[in-house]
N, C-alpha and C positions, 0 to 999 in steps of 0.2 A: 504494500500500500504506500502511496506517495506521501511524503512528509507535508504537513500543513504549512511548513515554513518555506517550502520550495516555490519559486515563482514559475508559473507555467511557461513552457517554451513552445512556440508555434513554428512548425517547419513546413513550408509549402511542399506539395508533392513534386517529385522530379519526374516529368513525363517524357516518353520516348521522343527522340528527335523527329521532327516533321509532324508531330501530333498537333491537333487543334485544341487539345485540352489545356485549360488555363485555370482550373479550380481544384480545390482539395488541399488539405493539410493534416499533418499529424500533430498531436499535442502531448507533451510529456510534462511531468512535474505538477500534476493536478490531482487533488483528492476530492472525488465526487461526493463522498460521504460527509466531508467536512469542508464544503466549498465556501470560501470567504467571499465577501463582496468584491474585493479587489481582484481575486482570481476569476470570479464570474465576469467581471467587466472585460478582462482579457479574452475569455471564451466568447463572449457576445460579439466583440469587435472582430475576432477571428472568424466566427461563423458567417457574419454578414459580408466579410471580405472574401472568404474562401469557399463558402457554401456547403462544403462537406468536411467535417472534422472526424478524425479517427483517433481514439484513445485506446491504447493497448492495455491488456492485463487488468480488466475490470470485472472479473468473474465474481468478486466479492460484493459488488454494488447491489443493494437490495431493491426490490420493486418500489418501495417507498422513496428511496433516494433517486431512482430513475424518474419517477413522477415529479418529485420536487425540482429536479434539474430541468425537466421539460417545461414545467409551469413557470419557472423563473424567467424564461424568455418572453413570457406574456403574463405578468403578474396579476393583471386585471381579469384574466380569463376564468370563467367558471369551470369547475372540475368535470367537464363533459367530454366523453370520447369524441375525437375529432371527426370521424366518419359519420357520426350520428347513427341512430337506430330507430328513427321515426317514432320517437316518444316511448321507447321501450315496449312497443306493442309487438308481442311475439308473433302474431299472425302476419304482421307486415315484415318484420325482420327476417322471418323464415323464407320469404320470397326474394330477398336481396341476394345478388351474386356474391356479396361479401360473407354471407351467413356461414357457409361451410368452413371458411378458412380461419376463423377466430375462436379462441377460448379465452374467457376473461378470468383474471386472477381474483379470487373471491375477496381477499382482504385489501386489494388495490385495483378497483374496477376500471381505472383509466389505463391500466397496463394489460395488454393482450399477449397470449402465447400463440406463436405461429411456428410452423415447421413441417416436418414429415415423419411418419412412422408412429409406433406405439411407445408411449411413455407411461410407466406404471403410476408414478406420482410426481408432482412438482408444485410447490407453492400453494398447497391446499387443493389442487386438482388431482383426481385419481383416474386411472384407466383412460388416459388421454389418447385419442386416435387423431393424429395430425395429418393434414393433407397438403402437400406442396402443390400449388396451382399448376396445372399442366395445360399447355396451349391447346391440346386436343379438345378440351372441354369448352373452349372459348373462341377459337379461331374458326373461320369459315373453311379453311383447308388445314391439313396437318402433315407433318413429316411422316414418312412410312415407319411402321412399327420396328422394322429391322434396323433403323438408324436411331432409335429412341434414346439409347444411352450414349451415343457419340455426337448427336446433333440436337440442337434445341432452338428455341425462338425467344424473343422478348414476349412475355406473356401479355402485359398490358401497361403501356406507358401512362402514368397518371400523376396527379397531385393527391395527397391525402386530404380529403375534404368531403363533407356531407353534401355540399352544393345545393342544399334545400334546407329551409328552416329559418330564413332571415338572418339578421346579424347575430342572433344567438348561436348560430352554427356557422360562423365565419371560418374560412380555411385556417387550419392551424399554422402557427408561425414555424414551428420545428417539429420534427419527428426524431425520436431516439430509438435505436435498435441495439440490443445487446445479444451477442452470440454466446449461447450457453453450451450447445453441443453442435459440432460441425463435422460432417463426413468429409474426408479428404481423399486425394489420390487420383482423381480423374479430372480431365479437362474436356470441354465440349466445344464444338463449333456452332456458334449462334448464327443462323442463316436468316436473311431478310425475305427471301423467296418472292421478291417483287419485280423480278426481271432485271435488276441492276447488277446482280452478281455479288452484292455486298455480303460480307460475312465477317465474323469477329471471333477470335479464339478467346474463350472465357473459362475461369475456374468453375468447378462444379458448384451449383447453387449460388452463383454470384447475385448481388443486387447491382443493377446497372443504373448509373446516374448520367444525366445530361444537364447542361447549364442553360437556363432560360435566358441568360444574358448573352451567351454565345448565339443562341437561337435567334435572338433579336438582332444582334450586331451583324450577322451575315446576310440579313435581308437587304434588298435594294432600298434606296431612299423612298421610292414610291410605295413599296411594301411596308416600310416603317411608318409612313404617314397613314396608311390604311390601318395598320395595327394600333397605332396610337389613338385613332379616332373611332374605333369600333369597340362595341361591348358585346359580350357573349351572354346569352340567356341560357341557363342550364335547365334541363328537364326537371319537373317535380318528381320527388322520390326517384332520383336517377338510377339507383342501383336495382330498383324493382322494374322501372321503365325499360332498362336495357337487358333484363334478365334472359330474354329469349333471342336477343340479337347476337350477331357474331362479329368477330374482329378481323381486320386486315391481317395479312401475314406478318407485317412488321410490328403488330401490337399497338399501332398508332391510330386509334380510332376504329369505328365500326363500318362495315359494309352496309349499304342501303338496300335491304331486301324487304322492308315493311314488317319486320318481326318485332318492332318495339311494342310494348304493351299499350293499347289504346288508353288515352287519358281517362276515359270514363270507367275503365277497369282498375285504375290505380286506387290506392287509398285516398281518402278525402284530400283534396288539394286546396290549400289556403293561398290565395293570390299574393298576400303580403310576405309569404315565406319563399316565393320563387326568387332565386338569386340571379341578378344581372350584373356581371362584373367586367371590369376593363380587360381587354386582351393583354395589356402591358401593366405590370406591377412594379412599383418603384422600391428600390432597396433603401431601407431606413438609414444606413450608414454611408454608402457610396453614392446614393442618388441615381444609380444606373437603372435602366429599364430592362425587365425580363419579359419575354413572351411566355406568359403563363396561362395555358389553356388545358383543361382536362378534355382531351379530344373525344372520348367515348360518351361523355355526358352532354355535349353541346346540342342545343335544339334550335336556337334562332340566333341571328346576328342583328344588332341594332347599329345602324350606320350613321355616319356623321350628319347626313341631311335629315335625320329623323325617321327615315323609313326603316322597316323591319323586314329582313330576309327570312322567309318562312319555309322555303323549299329545303327539306332536310338533306337531300343528297347534295344540293348545291352548297349548303353550309359546310357539310363535311369535306367537300372537295377543296373549298377555300382554306379551311383550317389545316388540312393535310398538306397542301402545297406550301403553306407557311412553315409548318413544323418539320417536315420530312428531312430537309438538309441538316437540321440540328441533331438528328439521331444517326448521322453517318458514322461509320466505324471509328473514324479518327476524332469524333466528338464524344465518344462514350467512355466513361470511367467504370470499369467492371471490378468491383471490390473483391479481393481474394480474402474471404473471411477466415479468421482464426479464432479459436475459443477464447473468450474474454474481450474480444473487440467490442468497444462501445462506439457506435457511429451516431453523430448528431448531424442532421442535414437540414438546410434551410428549405422548408417546404414551399415557400413563396418565391424561390429563386431557382429551383431545380424541378425536373421531372425524374421519375424513377420507375423501374420495372423489375418484377420478379423474373428470374431466368432459370432454366435448368430442368432436368428430368432425373428423378431419383429412382433407384430400385427400392422395393418395399422394405428391404432390410436396412437401408441407409437412414439412420435417425438424425434428424435435424431439429434443434430446439432453439428458438429465439424469443426474446421479449421485445414487444413494440409498444411505444407510448406516444400518443399525440393528443392534444386537447383542443377543442374548438377555440378559435381566436376571439378576442374581446372586441374586435372591430374588423371591418373589411380592409383588404389591402389598399394601399394608396396607389392610385393610377397616375398617368401622366399629368403634369401640371397643366392648368388652363393656359391656352395660348395668350400671350400678353397683348398682341396687337391684332386688330381686326383684320388687317390685310393678311397676316399669317393664317388666321382662321379661314379666311376666304380661299387662300391657296390650298389648304388641306381639303376643303369641301370640293374645290375644283378637281383635285386629284381623285377624290373618291367618286365624284360624279362621273368622271371619265371612266373609271373602272366599272361603275354600275352600268354604263352604256354597253360595256363589253359582255355583260351577263345575258347572253341570249340562249345559251345552252346550259349544260351542267357544270361547266368548268370555268366560269367567272373570268374569262380572258386571262387564263392562268399564267400567261407569259408575264403579265404585269403584277397582278395581285398575288399570283403564285410564286413559286420558287423554281429556279433552274435546277435540274437534277444534278 
């Protein structure tokens, strides 16, 4: 255990030459169980600067300490699980795509147990059967069974967030993950299967991260103007709404087959709980903008001229074209987990995905904690001059004129492959 008198040392990741990665850091000399205000200030600044922090050898950290650390990044936040569970209604929660993957620690309900395989007992839970999400259950296509242990896909790129419930369920600021038990020994090839030939060598059971700031920075100026001026309306009860829909092979959003649950079949919808959030979220320390969209939950786009784009296939095409370059292999950090790793990631500045396929005998046990934010993320600042505003509206109007089919004039609003 680290000494309480040691000053935390933050060391940025050393990324491979030629990589587009520019985020992530390791932290040493920090005692999570006895975190001083001064040490937390260093952690907070490091997180918003580097987006993903890795602290090694933290197996001793209790669920309580993990929750307290997570909550400290948003001290005004209520102690509510960040993904939400529709008011604790079992009949609703059981329909959610998140339902099979989570087990709640009884004495610390903000902390979830996730993983793979059978665990006899852990933190008050007994006879736990964990299931690592497999792309076969969610994607519209899948890798042949014969390649299952050697090849894999990104399961679902996402932000940890309820995306419904009004400001009481604002997206969490951070998520913390603690590796309790980690199977080792194999690597897999993560394939995109989208015709690009893209693939990435990854450790077994990695968590993949991409930077929303990089995703924004690599857009053209026209695309940036569109993103800054557009808001995303998320589906009500999104994880129930999407429960029968299927994902693209990249894990980046859903294919449009009309399989979403009709609104009239969803649990009761309260209009004031529908979340309409900016496409771009501002970093509270650096001021930079991140392109932060949960691609699977998008339903409508609210454009700069006040119009609302409601064609779901069109909406998805726009979002995909904006986000796809940001998950290119050289933009992905695939963490190689070791037991005792505590990872803190900025949930409002990154997207992440489960990756990997395990054999039944491979037991993986993790603790996850995030809590609903106390307020919505800050979007782009209001344009200071009327002529700037008019210029953006003109750009967006030009793009809207190109929307005659399903692809939104993708050369401009979209992203070059």
